[in-house]
N, C-alpha and C positions, 0 to 999 in steps of 0.2 A: 591336538591343536598345535599349529606351528607358531613358535615365538621367535624373537630375535636371538634367543639363547638355545634353541633346540626344539625338539618335538616333545609333547606331553601327552600321556594317555589319561583321558578324563571321562568321568561318567557322572550322571545324576544319582541322587539317592532318594528313595530306593530305586535300584535299576529296574526298569520295566521294558522287557524286550518287545512288547507290543507297540510301545510308543516311539522308540528309536529317536528320542529328542536329544540334541547335543547339549553338553554341559557348558557351552560357551557360545558367544555370538560375535558379530563383527565389531561391536563396541569394545569387547575385551581385547581383541587383537589390535584394534586401532590404538587403544591406550598404551599397550605394551610397546608397540612400534614407535609411538611418539616418545616414550621415555628413552628408548634406545637411540633413535635418530637424533634427538636433541641432546643426547649424552647428559641427561639429568642425573645428578648425583643422588643415589639412593642410600644416603648415610643418615646417621641419627635414628630417630624413631619414625618408621614408615607405618602409616595407618591405612588400612584398606577397609572401606565402609560399603556394606551392601553387596558384597561379592556373592553372586547368585548361587554358584555351585563350587566355589573354591578355585576357579580357574586363575584368578589374579594372585591369590595368596600362594598357590602352588608355583606359578611362574616366577614369583618374586621371593621364593623361600630362602634363597641364598642371602637375602638382606634381612632376614628374621623379622618379617612384618608382624603387626598386630592386626588381626581381622576382627571387625565388629559387625555383627549381624543380628537381625530380629528373628531369623529362621532356624529352628532346630534342624530341619532337613538340610539347609545350606551348611550348617556347622558339621553335620555328620558326613555330608558329601566332601567337605574340605578335608576332614580326617582321612576319609577313604582315599581321596585323590593324592594327598601327601604321601600316604603309605604306598599307593600304587606306583608313585614315581620315586620311591626310595628316599624320601625325606624323613629324617629322624624325628620321632615324637618330641614335642616341645620346641621345635625350631620356629614354628609359627604360634604366636600367642592368640588364643581364641577367646574373644569376649562377646557378650551379648549386649543388646541395646539397653539393658537394665543395669549393666555394670558401669562403674566409674571409668571414664575414658582416660587415656594417658595424660599426664600433666603437661607434657611438652610434645609437640608434633612437628616434625621437620619435613615430612612428605605426607600429604593427605590426598588419597585417591578415592573418589566417590563414584560408585556405580549408582546412577540416579534411580531412586525407587519409583514405583508407580504412584505412591502416595506422597503428595506435596506436603502433607502434615508431618509425615515421618521424616522427610528431608529437612523441614524446618526444625523439628525437635533435635535431630542429629547435629545439624550445623550449630545450633545454639549450645548444645552440650559440648561440642568439640572446640568451639571458638576460643575459650580461654586458653587452650593449649597451643593455638596457632600464633606464630610470631611473624615479623616482617619478612624473614627469609624463608618461610615455609613455602614449599612448592605445592600448589593446590590444582589438581586436575580432576574434573568430573568426566564421566563417559556414559553414553546411552544411545539407543537407537533414535533416529530423528523424531519418530512419533512419540518418544518419551520425554523429549526436551522441549519445553515451551518457554514463552516469554516470562511466565510466572516462575519458572525454574531459575532462570537467569537473575530475575529480580531478587529471589531469595538469597542466592549466593552474594549478590551485590549488597543487599541490605544487612547481611549478617557478617560477611567476611571482608568484602572489598570489591573494587572494580572488576567487572567480569565481561568476557567476550566469548564467542564461540568460534570453533574451527570450521573449515569447509567440511561438507559431508563426504564420507567415503563409505561405499557399500551400505548406504542408508544408516550410517552411524555418525555421531558427532561428538566432539570434545567440548568441555566447558573449562575455560582457562581463567583462573582468578588470581589477582594480585592482592594478598591480604593487607588490610590496614588495621593493626591492633588497636589504634586509638578510636576506631569507629564506635559510635554509641549504638549499642544493640538493644532491641526490644526485649522485654521480659518473655520468658518461655511460657506460652499459654497452656502447655500440656503438663499433666493430664487435664481433661476437660469433663466437667460434670454437668448434667442437666436433669430436670424432672421428666419422668415418663408421662405419656398422655393417659387419659382415663379410658376405660372400656377394654382393658387388656388383662383382666384377671387380677391376681393378687399383687402384681407389681404396679398396678395403676397408681400414678402420682408419686411413685418411689424414685429414688435417685439412681442414675446409672453413671458410671465413671469410665472414661475412655482414655487410654494412653494413645499417643500419636500412631497412626498407621493401622489402627483397628478398623475393620469394615464398618462403614457408616458411622464414623466416630461422633458426628455432630447431630445425628438424628436416629430414630429407630427405623430400621429398614422395614419395608412393607412385608417381606417374607416372614421375618421374626414376629412382626405384629400379628400376622395371621396365625402363626404357630401358637403364640401365647393364648389365643382364644380357644385352642383345641388340644391342650395338653392333657395327658391321662390324669385321672384322679386316683385317690386312695393309695398313695405311694409311701405312706408311713411304714417304717420298718424295712424298706426295700433299698437296695443299692442302685442308684440312678447315675448315669453318666451323661453329662452335657458335653457331647463330642464335637470338637471344633467350636469351642465355647465362645470365642470372641469376647465381648464384654461381660459375659456371664449372666445375662439377664434371664435366660431360660432356666438355668439351674437355680438361680435365686428365686424365681417364681415357684419352682417345685418346693424349695425349702420353706417358703412363706406359706404355701398352701398345705403342706404336709410336714410339720416340724420334725416328725420322726424319721424322715427320709435321710439317707446317707448319700451325699452328692459328691461326685468326682467330676471336676472341671478339667478338660483336656484340650490342648491346642498345640500346634507346632510353632506358634508365634509367642515369643517371650513377652511382647507388648500385650498380647491378648490375655495371657494367663495373669499378668500383673493387673490388668483391667478387671478381670473376673474376680480376683481376690479383693480389689478395692471396692467393687460394686457390692459384693457379699458383706464386707465390713460396714460400708456406708448405710446399709439397710438393717444392720444388726440381725441378720438372718439366723434363725434358730437351727439347732441340729448340728450334725458333723459334716464338715466339708474338707475336701482334699483338692489341691491344685497341682497339676502336673503338666510340664512341657514335654512333648514327645511326638513320636510318629503314630498318631491315632492311638489305638488300644494295644499296641505292641508293649509288652511288659506287664499288662494286666492279666492275671491268671485266668486260664480258660474256665468257663462255667462259673464265674464269680460275680456276675452282674445280672440284675433283674430287668432293668429298662435302660435303653440307650436312646437319647434324643439328639437329632442332628439336622442341620441345615447345610449340606455339603457344598463346597465351592465347585465350580465347573471351569475354572481357569487356573493355569499354572503360569504365572507371569503373563506373557502375551499369547500363550498357546491355550486354545479351547480343548479340553480333554475331560473324559470321565474317569481317568485313572485314579484320581484322588477319591472320588465318591466310591468307586469300586473297592479300593483298599479300606475305606471306612466301613462299608457294608460287610466285607469279609471279616474284618477285625471285630466288628460288633457280633457277628454270628459266632465266632470263636469264643468271645468273652462272655456271651450270654449263657445262662443256665438253661436247661430244657424248660420250655414254657415261657422263657424270657421274651421280651418284646423290643423291637426296633421301631421307633417312630421317626419318620422323615418328612420334612417339608421341602418342596422344590417347585420350580417352574413346571407347568403342565407339559411343556414341549420336551422336557428332558427324558420323559418316559422311564422314570425310576421304577415304576411298577413291574416292568419287564425284567429288570435286573433283580429285583427282590424276589420275584417268582422263580427265577432261575436259581437263585441262591438259597432261598428259604422254602421254596415249594408253595408259597402263599403270599398274598399281598391284598390288604383290604383298604378301600378308600374310606378315610375317617371324615374328611371335609374337603370342600373345593370351592373355588371362586373362579372368575374368568382367567386369572393369572396363575394361581397356586393350587397345589394339592397337598394334603396331609395323608400319608400312608402309614399303615401298621403291618409289620410282618412278625410272625411268631416262630421261634425256634422250636421245632418239633422233636 
């Protein structure tokens, strides 16, 4: 990546030579160029929010920024990219969206997230540290910045305008008004689940901002809940890509003797899963882990993996995440262990499972979704 201060070598995490996706885009370079051309002083506490793969934090490392992210993968990418470019460990302070933000913020740089709810939660959490002299600049691709995005900045921080578009990227320029009366933060959000979905029917689900389908139960999970495996008492079960944890909580309520591990790469998701578990006083033993799928889980230590894998990485449609989840599950499963997957019919997961496991059985289907089961032989 070319920046006003030189060239940087950057990569996503984990690196996948099949995908060849860049670790930055035009919105990152637009923001950096804006800072340099306007000679914006990067002094005091510089906070970088939502940095996708650490491009902004690495470029601004000389100013010792604080990076705040919801993504474990983005955080690992940042560590790797800082090291790749010779930045000493500790130069950039790495925080998650679950950590308390800095008490004073002098420069706030926001990579606009896909989730409007996550942006709302982040701005409300950061607003107390923003003062009248804080420089606030957001950035994103044109298709990521909407009228609702600008209204959020204006409602929470102060008067907001946008720049001209360059290479399909745009900046959000905000002048903070510390005296602004801000709304209360509505996150996390809890609601009762519908009936007819097994042991979690009528139970409470808790969602932190940014979790997939945070205000309703998505139809894929709803279908999966009707077709989960039974008889899991005494078995180690993984809710992989757990989101709000409703699948793993359903397992615990149906089979109190099951040991459930909730895993997601989103800090917001794992916090949601733990809150959902506690809200329903789910029995048995549970463990909550933020990480890259099942990396770090001992091989052959798991009996059942349940997953509804994503097929997008930010704006890119890709099966790389699903493939990593499937291969990670196969490694973690004991012989005879089972991987259960729900997905859209058109994704053709049965082909991938047969290639990896040598088998794939259709458990259930409707016009939109399939539930598949693969056994490690």
